[in-house]
C-alpha positions as CSV (number, residue, x, y, z in Angstrom):
1,M,3.8,-29.7,-0.4
2,R,3.9,-28.7,2.9
3,V,3.9,-24.6,3.7
4,L,4.1,-22.9,6.8
5,F,2.8,-19.2,6.5
6,V,4.5,-16.8,9.2
7,C,4.2,-12.9,9.7
8,S,4.9,-10.1,12.3
9,D,2.4,-8.2,11.6
10,K,-1.3,-9.0,11.9
11,P,-2.8,-11.6,9.8
12,S,-6.1,-10.1,8.8
13,I,-4.5,-7.5,7.2
14,S,-5.6,-7.3,3.3
15,R,-2.3,-9.0,2.1
16,N,-1.6,-11.1,4.5
17,R,-5.2,-12.7,4.5
18,F,-5.0,-13.0,0.7
19,H,-1.8,-14.7,1.0
20,Q,-2.5,-17.1,3.3
21,E,-5.7,-17.5,1.4
22,V,-4.1,-18.6,-2.0
23,L,-1.7,-20.9,0.2
24,K,-4.4,-22.7,1.3
25,E,-5.9,-23.7,-2.1
26,H,-2.8,-25.1,-3.2
27,F,-0.9,-26.9,-0.4
28,D,-0.8,-28.1,2.9
29,Y,-0.8,-25.4,4.7
30,D,0.1,-24.4,8.7
31,A,0.8,-21.1,10.5
32,C,3.0,-19.4,13.0
33,I,0.9,-15.9,13.4
34,S,-0.5,-14.3,16.7
35,T,-3.5,-11.8,17.0
36,G,-1.8,-9.3,19.5
37,K,-2.7,-6.5,19.3
38,T,0.9,-5.2,18.9
39,Y,4.4,-6.5,17.6
40,L,5.4,-6.7,21.1
41,S,3.2,-9.1,21.8
42,R,3.4,-11.0,19.0
43,I,6.9,-11.5,18.2
44,P,7.7,-13.3,20.9
45,S,4.8,-15.7,20.6
46,I,5.9,-16.5,17.2
47,V,9.7,-16.9,18.0
48,L,9.3,-19.2,20.8
49,R,6.9,-21.6,18.4
50,L,8.5,-20.8,15.5
51,P,11.4,-23.8,15.2
52,F,9.2,-26.5,16.1
53,K,6.3,-25.2,13.3
54,M,9.0,-25.1,10.5
55,I,9.8,-29.3,10.8
56,G,8.8,-30.7,8.0
57,K,7.9,-28.1,5.7
58,D,8.8,-27.9,2.2
59,F,9.3,-24.1,2.1
60,Y,8.5,-21.4,4.0
61,Y,5.9,-18.1,3.2
62,V,7.1,-14.8,5.1
63,G,4.6,-12.1,5.3
64,Y,4.6,-8.5,5.5
65,M,6.8,-6.6,8.1
66,G,8.9,-10.3,8.5
67,H,12.0,-9.0,7.6
68,F,14.1,-10.0,10.9
69,L,11.8,-13.6,10.2
70,V,13.3,-14.4,7.4
71,I,16.8,-14.0,8.7
72,L,15.7,-16.4,11.9
73,M,14.4,-19.0,9.8
74,R,17.7,-19.4,7.5
75,F,19.2,-20.5,10.5
76,F,17.1,-23.4,10.8
77,T,16.7,-24.5,7.0
78,S,18.3,-24.5,3.7
79,K,14.6,-24.8,2.1
80,P,13.0,-21.8,-0.1
81,I,11.7,-18.7,1.8
82,V,9.5,-16.4,0.0
83,F,9.6,-13.0,1.3
84,D,6.5,-10.7,0.8
85,F,8.5,-7.6,1.0
86,Y,6.3,-5.1,0.4
87,L,8.0,-1.8,1.2
88,S,11.3,-1.0,2.8
89,I,11.4,-0.4,6.4
90,F,14.8,1.3,6.1
91,D,13.4,3.7,3.8
92,M,10.1,4.3,5.9
93,L,11.9,4.9,9.5
94,C,14.8,6.9,7.9
95,N,13.6,9.2,4.9
96,D,10.1,9.0,5.3
97,R,9.2,9.2,8.7
98,K,12.9,10.7,9.9
99,L,12.7,8.9,13.0
100,Y,16.8,8.0,12.9
101,K,19.4,9.2,10.1
102,P,20.5,6.6,8.1
103,E,24.4,7.1,9.1
104,S,23.0,6.9,13.1
105,L,23.5,3.3,14.8
106,L,19.7,2.5,14.4
107,G,20.1,3.2,10.5
108,K,22.7,0.6,10.5
109,I,21.2,-1.6,12.1
110,T,17.8,-1.2,9.9
111,Y,19.8,-1.3,7.0
112,W,21.6,-4.4,8.1
113,I,18.4,-6.3,8.3
114,E,16.9,-5.2,5.2
115,K,19.6,-6.5,3.2
116,K,20.2,-9.5,4.9
117,S,16.7,-10.2,4.4
118,L,16.4,-10.0,0.9
119,E,19.6,-11.6,0.9
120,K,18.3,-14.9,2.2
121,S,15.0,-14.8,0.8
122,D,14.4,-17.0,-2.4
123,F,11.2,-15.3,-4.1
124,I,11.1,-11.8,-3.1
125,I,7.6,-10.2,-3.7
126,V,7.0,-6.4,-4.2
127,D,4.3,-4.5,-6.1
128,T,6.3,-1.7,-8.7
129,Q,9.6,-2.4,-11.3
130,K,10.8,0.9,-9.5
131,L,10.8,-1.1,-6.4
132,I,12.4,-3.7,-7.8
133,D,15.2,-1.8,-9.6
134,T,16.1,0.4,-6.2
135,L,16.4,-2.6,-3.8
136,S,18.4,-4.7,-6.8
137,Q,20.5,-2.0,-6.9
138,E,21.1,-0.3,-3.1
139,Y,21.3,-4.0,-1.9
140,S,23.2,-5.8,-4.4
141,I,20.4,-8.5,-4.7
142,D,20.1,-10.5,-7.9
143,I,17.1,-9.0,-10.1
144,K,15.7,-12.5,-10.7
145,K,14.8,-13.1,-7.0
146,F,12.1,-10.3,-7.6
147,V,8.8,-11.3,-8.5
148,R,6.7,-8.4,-9.5
149,L,3.0,-8.5,-7.6
150,P,0.0,-6.1,-7.7
151,L,-1.0,-4.8,-4.2
152,T,-3.8,-6.8,-3.1
153,I,-7.0,-5.8,-1.5
154,N,-10.3,-7.2,0.5
155,E,-12.4,-7.4,-2.5
156,Q,-15.3,-8.8,-0.7
157,N,-15.7,-5.5,1.6
158,I,-14.1,-3.1,-0.9
159,K,-16.4,-3.1,-4.3
160,P,-18.6,-1.2,-6.3
161,I,-22.2,-0.4,-5.3
162,K,-24.5,2.2,-6.2
163,V,-24.7,5.1,-3.0
164,D,-26.1,8.4,-2.8
165,P,-23.3,10.8,-3.5
166,Y,-21.6,12.1,-0.2
167,S,-22.3,15.8,-0.7
168,D,-24.6,18.2,-2.6
169,T,-21.0,20.0,-3.8
170,F,-18.1,18.3,-5.5
171,S,-16.6,16.0,-3.3
172,V,-12.7,15.0,-2.8
173,L,-11.9,11.8,-0.7
174,Y,-8.4,11.3,1.6
175,V,-8.2,7.9,3.0
176,G,-5.0,7.6,5.1
177,S,-2.7,7.0,8.1
178,Y,-1.6,10.8,8.0
179,I,2.0,9.6,7.5
180,P,4.3,12.2,5.7
181,L,4.2,9.9,2.7
182,H,0.6,11.1,2.2
183,G,1.3,14.5,2.0
184,T,-1.5,15.3,4.1
185,P,-0.7,19.2,4.8
186,V,-0.5,20.0,1.1
187,I,-4.4,18.8,1.0
188,I,-5.3,21.1,3.6
189,K,-3.4,24.1,2.1
190,A,-5.0,23.1,-1.1
191,A,-8.8,23.3,0.5
192,K,-7.6,26.8,1.7
193,I,-7.3,28.0,-1.8
194,L,-10.6,26.3,-2.8
195,Q,-12.5,28.1,-0.2
196,E,-10.7,31.7,-1.1
197,K,-11.9,31.0,-4.7
198,N,-15.3,30.3,-3.7
199,E,-15.1,26.8,-5.3
200,K,-18.4,25.0,-4.1
201,I,-16.0,22.0,-3.1
202,S,-16.1,19.7,-0.2
203,L,-13.1,18.0,1.3
204,L,-13.3,14.8,3.6
205,M,-10.5,13.2,5.8
206,I,-10.8,10.1,6.9
207,G,-8.1,7.8,9.0
208,K,-5.8,8.8,11.8
209,G,-2.0,8.8,12.3
210,P,1.3,11.3,13.2
211,E,0.2,14.4,10.7
212,L,-3.6,14.1,11.9
213,E,-3.4,16.9,14.6
214,K,-1.4,19.0,12.2
215,C,-3.7,19.0,9.4
216,K,-6.8,19.9,12.0
217,T,-5.0,23.0,13.7
218,L,-4.1,24.4,10.0
219,A,-7.7,23.7,8.8
220,K,-8.5,25.8,12.4
221,S,-6.1,28.6,11.4
222,Y,-7.1,28.9,7.8
223,H,-10.9,29.3,9.1
224,L,-11.7,26.4,6.7
225,E,-15.7,25.4,6.2
226,N,-15.1,23.1,3.0
227,I,-13.6,20.2,5.4
228,T,-14.4,17.6,7.3
229,F,-12.6,15.6,9.6
230,K,-13.6,11.4,10.2
231,G,-11.3,8.9,12.6
232,F,-11.1,5.5,12.0
233,M,-13.5,3.1,10.2
234,S,-14.0,-0.6,8.9
235,L,-13.4,-1.0,5.4
236,E,-17.3,-1.6,5.0
237,E,-18.3,2.2,6.4
238,L,-15.1,3.2,4.2
239,N,-16.7,1.6,1.0
240,Y,-19.5,3.9,0.8
241,Y,-17.3,6.8,1.0
242,Y,-14.9,5.3,-2.0
243,N,-18.2,5.3,-3.7
244,A,-19.8,8.6,-2.9
245,C,-17.3,11.1,-3.6
246,D,-16.2,12.0,-6.9
247,I,-12.5,11.5,-6.7
248,N,-10.0,9.8,-4.3
249,L,-7.1,11.4,-3.4
250,G,-3.3,9.4,-3.2
251,L,0.3,10.9,-2.2
252,F,1.6,14.2,-2.5
253,N,5.2,14.4,-1.3
254,T,8.7,13.3,-2.7
255,G,11.5,11.2,-2.1
256,E,12.5,7.5,-3.1
257,R,9.7,5.9,-1.2
258,A,7.0,8.1,-2.8
259,N,8.5,7.4,-6.1
260,A,8.5,3.8,-6.2
261,V,5.4,2.6,-4.0
262,V,1.6,2.2,-5.4
263,L,-1.0,2.7,-2.5
264,N,-3.5,0.8,-1.2
265,K,-6.4,3.4,-1.6
266,T,-4.9,3.6,-5.3
267,N,-6.4,-0.1,-5.5
268,D,-9.6,0.4,-3.6
269,S,-10.5,3.7,-6.0
270,F,-9.9,1.4,-9.2
271,R,-11.8,-1.1,-8.2
272,V,-14.8,0.6,-7.2
273,G,-14.2,2.7,-10.3
274,K,-13.6,6.4,-9.2
275,P,-11.0,8.9,-10.5
276,H,-7.7,8.9,-8.5
277,L,-5.7,12.1,-8.0
278,T,-2.1,11.9,-7.0
279,L,1.4,12.8,-7.9
280,E,2.9,11.8,-10.6
281,T,5.6,9.2,-9.7
282,E,7.8,6.6,-11.4
283,A,5.5,3.9,-9.6
284,M,2.5,5.5,-10.8
285,K,3.5,6.6,-14.5
286,E,5.1,2.6,-15.0
287,A,1.0,1.1,-14.1
288,F,-1.6,4.0,-15.6
289,T,-1.7,7.0,-18.0
290,D,-2.7,10.2,-16.9
291,N,-6.5,11.6,-18.2
292,E,-6.8,7.7,-19.2
293,D,-7.0,5.8,-16.0
294,I,-5.8,8.3,-13.5
295,F,-5.7,11.9,-12.7
296,F,-2.0,13.2,-12.0
297,V,-0.2,16.6,-10.3
298,K,3.2,16.9,-11.4
299,D,4.2,18.7,-7.9
300,I,3.2,19.0,-4.8
301,L,2.3,22.6,-4.7
302,P,-1.1,23.2,-3.2
303,E,-2.0,25.4,-5.9
304,T,-1.2,22.7,-8.3
305,L,-3.6,20.8,-6.8
306,A,-5.9,23.0,-5.8
307,N,-6.5,23.8,-9.9
308,R,-6.5,20.3,-10.9
309,I,-9.2,19.5,-8.8
310,I,-11.2,22.8,-10.0
311,E,-10.7,21.4,-13.8
312,L,-11.6,18.1,-12.9
313,K,-14.6,19.4,-11.2
314,N,-15.9,21.0,-14.3
315,N,-15.2,18.1,-17.0
316,P,-17.6,15.5,-15.4
317,N,-17.4,13.5,-18.9
318,L,-13.7,13.3,-18.6
319,L,-14.1,12.4,-15.1
320,K,-16.8,9.8,-15.9
321,E,-14.4,8.3,-18.5
322,V,-11.4,7.8,-16.4
323,G,-13.5,6.3,-13.5
324,E,-14.5,3.9,-15.8
325,N,-11.3,3.1,-17.3
326,A,-9.7,2.9,-13.9
327,R,-12.5,0.0,-13.2
328,I,-11.4,-1.6,-16.3
329,S,-7.6,-1.5,-15.4
330,Y,-8.2,-2.9,-12.1
331,D,-9.6,-5.8,-13.7
332,K,-7.2,-6.2,-16.0
333,K,-3.6,-5.1,-14.0
334,L,-4.6,-5.1,-10.4
335,S,-7.2,-7.9,-9.4
336,N,-6.5,-10.4,-7.0
337,A,-7.1,-12.9,-9.4
338,T,-4.6,-11.4,-11.5
339,A,-2.0,-11.4,-8.4
340,K,-3.0,-15.3,-7.9
341,N,-2.5,-16.0,-11.6
342,I,1.2,-14.6,-10.9
343,L,1.7,-16.4,-8.1
344,N,0.8,-19.7,-9.7
345,T,2.8,-18.7,-13.1
346,E,6.1,-17.0,-11.0
347,I,6.9,-18.8,-7.5
348,F,4.1,-21.8,-7.2
349,T,5.1,-23.7,-9.9
350,K,8.9,-23.2,-10.0
351,L,9.2,-24.2,-6.4
352,T,6.7,-27.2,-7.4
353,A,9.2,-28.4,-9.7
354,K,12.6,-27.2,-7.8
355,T,11.2,-29.6,-4.9
356,G,9.7,-32.3,-6.4
């Protein structure tokens, strides 16, 4: 079978790399992608070549952030389209980042694009049952179209290694893009409480994004000495910190998107066998169990997060046990090998039967 892979995001990001590698293993593979640095530089190149690239293919595989590509491709074919949906751009732009209101013209256009991309796909890949239920209800999409697939990460660069501890004190790691979803100001305010309690706990914040300056300003106003900011890092560099810190943080914000996602850094943390601490959400409870393979906080109050960190610092045996169980859970439920098996069973076998 001949497949065409297309994506508007960078083809080098972890999930796009994973899907390309799997397709190459199973099919006669071709791609319509761009290595441009921005969407504005990538999209024109892709769109101009796409109709010609589609000729002679048996099915099409649309990668992350390909909503409008699905709609465009459906004008040229009735053959199966697999869409790695991953996240709702409508929810991200309107509810999480609040760039415009859902009822605005841009909000309505975004909603339309998302709905049409789901309607015109034959298989829709997402990572949680909560998101499947939400999308099916919100857009009236047949639930049978959805395939629940765990997030896939770069297992070559993120892996358990033996390293020296990051700090002589108990260390807490945040890795991310400082988007509202992550609730990073809650982390800074929790650091303030930890410092006021004279707890020997250090926080390391790695990454950059919209709320970075807000977090730095907060840390400065609180005169925090227990927190360090580091910028963007390669996965190879990040792997040291994932392994060297005592716990890794997830998200601390509410909302529909927060309730429906599992983060890449959650998988990273589980992959290296380090305890992960995050807000308890429906998606997280669906996959993990508090005090067994993950640690939850019940709300997003800084006091709750600070007290939970202190509790974990004072319970090293539980910390070690949960970290070990996280590694086991990764191998059983989250690994790239698990994702490959699901793709083969739930999509590739059906496509082969359908086109054969």
